[in-house]
N, C-alpha and C positions, 0 to 999 in steps of 0.2 A: 452662746455669745463668743465662743472660741473661734467660730468661723470668720468673725469680723476682725481678727487680729491682723495687724500689718505684717506683710511678708508671707501671708498664706498663698499658696499656689492655687491657680484656677483649676477647678474640676472640669476638664474639657468634656467629659461624658455628659454633663448636664447642659452644656452650652447649646447643643442642637435643640434640646427640649425647650430651653428658654427662648431661642430665636423663633421656633415654630409656633409656640404658644403666643408670643408677642405679635407675630404676623396674623394669627387667627383673631386675636382680640382686636387688633387694628382694623382688620377687614370687617368684623362684626360692627364695631362702633362707626366705621366709615359708612357702611350701608344704612345704619340707623340714623345717622346725621342726614344722609341724603333723603331718606323717607320722611323724617319728621321736620326737616329744615324748611325754611321758606322757599317757595317755588320762585325760580328766576323768571322774570318777565323780559321778553325781547321786544324791542320796539323797532319796527321796520318803517323807515321814512321813505315816502314816495317822492321822487324828484320830478318836478314838472318839466316837460320838454321845452326848450327855448323856441320861440316862434321864428 
């Protein structure tokens, strides 16, 4: 609990580990959402040519 005291300096050595793990978790969940999410349907409207 002493790590949460105000005025504690940031441990910069762990910052790169936190950033890399956050990016990896975001990429994994992003891919999972794309796979299991609803598929987007695209509607193509045909325009009738004018006579």
